[in-house]
N, C-alpha and C positions, 0 to 999 in steps of 0.2 A: 513338359518343360523342365529344363535342367536347373539345378540349384545355382544360385549366385555364388561368387567366390566368398562373400561374407557368410552365407549359409553353410558352405562347405568348411570354412574356417571354424565356425561355431561347433560343427560336428566333430572336427578334429580336436578342438579344445575339450569338448565333453569326453571324448575317448581318452585323451591324455589324463584328464582328471580322474578317470577310473583306474589308471595304471601307475600314476606317479604318486610318490609320497606327498602328503599335505605340505611339508616344509619346502619341498622343491617347487610345488605350485605357488606357494606364497612368495618365493623369490621371483618367479616369473611374473606374477601379478604385480608385485611391487615395482619391478623394473618397467613394466608397461605404464603403470601409474606415474612413475617418475618422468618418463619421456613425454607422456601426455601433459603433465604439468609444465615441462620445459617448452613444449610446443615446437613448431617448426622454426628452425634457425633463421634469424633475421637476414643472414647473408646468403640464404639458399636461392637457387635459380628461380626466376619468376617468368610468368607469361610475358612475352615481348622482349626478353633478353636474347642476345645473340650468343649462340654456342661457339666457344672457341674451338679451333681445329684440334683434333686428336687422332692418334693412330694406335690401335690395339690389335693384338693377335687374336685370330679366330681359333676355334677348337682344333684346327689342323696346324696352327702356328703361323698361318698366313697373315701378314699385316693388313689391316682394314682401316681405312681413314673415314672420318666423318663425311668428307666430300664424296667418297664412294657410296656411303650409306644413303645419302640424300640426292645423289645425282639424277635419279629418275622420278623423284617425288618425295613426299613427306615420309617420315619414319616415326614409328612408335618405339621408343627406347625404354626398356624396362631394366632397372637396377635390382638385382636380387642378391641375397646373402651367400648362397651356394647350394650345391646339390644335396648337402646334408640337412638342409632346412625343409621340413615337411610343408610349411606354409608356402615357401617359394615353389616347391615342386607342384603343389596343388594349383597355384596360379599359372605356372608355366604350362601345365597340361591343359588348363582351361583356355589359355590364350591359343594354344595349338589347335584345340578342337573347335572353339567358338569364335575367336577373333581372326586368326590367320585366314580362314576361308573367305572372310568378308573384306579383307584389306585390298584385294585386287580392284574392287569397285572404286577405291579412292586412289589407286596407283601408289599405295603406301607399302612400306616394308616394316617388318617386325624384327627388332634386334634386342637381345638380352645381354646384360653386362654384369659380371660378378668379379670379386677379387680372386677367384679360383685360377689355377694355372690352366693353360690350354688343355693339358691332359685331363684334368678334372672336369673342364667344360665339355670335352668330348664324351666323357663318361656320363655326364648329365644329359647330354643330347641323345646318346644311345639308349639310356634307361627310359627316358620319357618319349623316345621316338620323335624328337623335335625336328621340324623341317625349316626352321628359321635360324638366322645367324646368332651364334653365341660367342661373345667376346670376353677376353680376360683382361681385367684391370688390376694388375698386381699392386698391392699396397693401397688400393682404392684411390689412386692419384686423380683420375677423372672425377670420380664421385666427390672427392675432397674439393677439387676446383669448383664444382657445382654447388658446394655448400650443403651437400646432402649426406656426407659421411659423418655419422654421429659418434661422439666420444662416449664409449660405453664398455660394459663388461662383454666378454666373449659370447655370452649366450643371448645377447640382445643386439640386434642391428635392424634399423628401419629399412624397409624395401621401398624403393621409389620408382616412379615411372615418369617419362617425359615424352611428349609428342613434339617433334621438330619439323618445321617446314623445309622445303627444298632450298630455301634461302638461308638455312641454319638459324632462323628466328624461332624461338620456343613458342608454341601455340597453346600448349596445355601442360600443366604440371600438377602432380598429385604426390606430395611428400607425406608419408605416413609415419608419425612418431611411434605408433603401435606396430610392432614387427609382425603381428598376426593379421593385420589389415592389408588389403590389396585393392588396386583400382579395378572396378568392375568393367567387363567388356562393353556394356551399354554406355558407360561414361566415355570410354575411348572412342567408340563409334560416333557418339554425339560430338566430340571434339573434332573428329575427322570431317563430319558433315558440315561443321561450321567453318571449315577452312575456306579462304577466298579462292 
């Protein structure tokens, strides 16, 4: 049985703790604690909300709209910080290996969104051999509209995931103030199973 994303993240944290100076680790730990104290923003998207239309460029620079994303069924939309983030890469690889093969049973699609440029998104896709759509949200405009763009230092950004029905109604949300935490594959599959 493979490790959960949480277990992989804990291993990554332990490895980082062996290689980073204590003062750097203290900054990271303090920033996580601060975000956990602040909690999820009150104006962040919630289950039952309607997602407003958006169009973002994919890794090849091709415009992709929300309507295109959900035209054939629900979509699992993952917001991540960027290809430079080891926790994001860990989650994206896990979704590629464990979630993507199961989405066909739900008629669902996986889409990842980051503030990276299309070129950087293409690099992320190639390095991780991702077979799902990766979109560029310059300036985190869509994330900001969803209330999930946190105001923070450059080294800390929460990763968020959203499951959207084909009617653009949000069916599942998991906003994580802790940038090292990610939504588990089992939680996403449970949300898909519960779709009407």
